[in-house]
C-alpha positions in Angstrom: -22.6 -15.4 -10.0 -20.4 -13.3 -8.0 -22.3 -9.8 -6.7 -19.9 -6.8 -6.9 -21.2 -5.5 -3.7 -18.4 -2.9 -2.8 -15.5 -1.0 -4.2 -13.0 1.0 -3.3 -9.5 2.5 -3.4 -7.3 4.0 -1.4 -4.4 5.7 -2.3 -0.8 6.6 -0.9 -1.1 9.4 2.0 0.5 12.6 1.8 3.4 12.0 3.8 4.7 9.4 0.8 3.6 11.3 -2.1 6.0 13.9 -0.5 8.8 11.4 0.6 8.7 9.8 -2.9 8.3 13.5 -4.4 11.5 14.8 -2.1 13.1 12.1 -2.6 12.9 12.1 -6.6 13.4 15.2 -6.9 17.0 15.4 -5.2 17.9 12.2 -7.5 16.5 13.7 -10.7 19.0 17.0 -9.1 21.8 15.2 -9.4 21.6 13.6 -12.5 21.0 16.9 -14.4 23.5 18.9 -11.7 26.2 16.3 -13.4 25.0 16.5 -17.4 24.7 20.3 -16.9 28.7 21.0 -15.7 29.8 17.8 -18.2 30.8 14.8 -16.1 28.5 12.9 -17.9 29.6 13.6 -20.9 32.9 12.9 -19.9 31.3 9.5 -17.8 28.1 8.4 -19.8 27.8 5.3 -17.4 27.4 7.6 -14.8 24.0 8.7 -16.2 22.9 4.9 -15.8 23.9 4.6 -12.0 21.8 8.2 -11.2 19.1 7.1 -13.2 18.5 3.3 -11.8 17.2 4.5 -8.1 14.9 7.5 -9.6 13.4 4.2 -11.6 14.1 2.0 -8.5 11.9 4.4 -6.4 9.3 5.5 -9.1 8.6 1.8 -9.6 8.3 0.9 -6.1 5.6 3.8 -5.3 4.2 2.8 -8.8 3.4 -0.8 -7.5 2.3 0.5 -4.1 0.3 3.5 -5.0 -3.2 2.5 -3.3 -5.1 -0.6 -2.6 -7.9 -1.4 -3.9 -11.2 -3.2 -2.0 -13.5 -5.3 -3.4 -16.5 -7.2 -1.5 -18.4 -9.3 -3.1 -21.2 -11.7 -2.3 -18.4 -14.4 -1.8 -15.3 -12.8 -0.8 -13.6 -10.4 0.2 -10.5 -9.1 -2.2 -7.4 -6.5 -1.5 -4.7 -6.0 -3.9 -2.1 -4.3 -2.7 0.5 -3.7 -6.0 1.1 -6.6 -9.0 1.8 -9.7 -6.6 0.1 -8.7 -3.6 -3.5 -10.4 -3.3 -5.5 -11.7 -0.5 -8.1 -13.1 -1.2 -10.3 -14.2 1.5 -14.3 -15.7 1.9 -16.7 -14.5 3.4 -17.3 -17.9 5.4 -14.7 -17.9 6.4 -14.8 -14.1 8.6 -15.6 -14.6 12.3 -15.5 -11.1 12.6 -14.9 -7.5 11.0 -14.3 -4.2 12.8 -13.0 -0.6 12.2 -9.8 0.3 14.2 -6.3 2.4 13.3 -3.9 1.8 12.0 -0.5 2.9 13.9 2.8 3.4 13.8 3.5 1.9 16.8 1.9 -1.0 15.7 2.7 -1.6 12.5 6.6 0.0 12.5 5.2 2.4 9.0 3.9 1.8 6.7 3.0 -1.2 3.7 2.8 -4.7 3.9 3.2 -5.2 7.9 3.8 -7.4 10.4 2.3 -5.9 13.5 2.8 -6.0 17.2 -0.3 -7.7 18.0 0.3 -10.7 15.7 -1.7 -9.1 12.8 -0.6 -8.4 9.1 -1.7 -5.3 7.4 -1.2 -4.0 4.4 -1.5 -0.1 5.0 -1.1 3.2 2.8 -0.9 5.5 5.9 -1.6 5.9 9.4 -5.6 5.7 10.2 -9.0 4.2 9.3 -8.9 0.9 8.5 -10.3 -2.1 8.7 -8.7 -5.4 10.8 -10.8 -8.9 9.3 -10.7 -11.6 12.4 -10.2 -14.8 10.2 -11.5 -18.4 11.7 -7.9 -19.7 10.9 -4.3 -17.5 10.7 -3.7 -14.1 12.0 -5.6 -11.3 12.4 -5.4 -8.9 8.9 -5.6 -5.2 8.4 -6.3 -3.0 6.0 -5.9 0.6 5.4 -9.9 2.3 4.3 -11.9 5.4 3.7 -15.0 3.4 5.2 -14.2 0.5 7.3 -17.0 1.3 9.0 -19.5 1.0 5.6 -17.2 -2.6 5.0 -17.8 -4.1 8.3 -21.9 -3.5 8.1 -21.4 -5.1 4.4 -19.3 -8.1 5.9 -20.8 -8.9 8.8 -24.5 -8.6 7.3 
């Protein structure tokens, strides 16, 4: 039986929340202005054209709103959105160390390929965990408590 040793939810950073809020508000204001001046009444398809980007932005943000980290006695599970789940057997991990996810290394946040050859799931720039595997590329993911996760894995 797999005993859950550690669980953490790492939400998207404030910069991303502000960026999504700004674009959502911009699209929503444009939609409301077109309705208010009557353009959307004459051309109802315009509502769909303006609402589609808003729905897309909100759906993408909802999907990538945070990372769920779960450490059991047998594996490390990192879930980032509906379709991005990484399950790593603890036995395959050579080392675990706290690190920083930086813009210089990953060029942004999200699912990224770093200049150092690592793959990353990041929600913000800052605290992260770097996992070195027996086979394959290093894997980095955002965490509020990278030291605690590494202490558990390195045991």
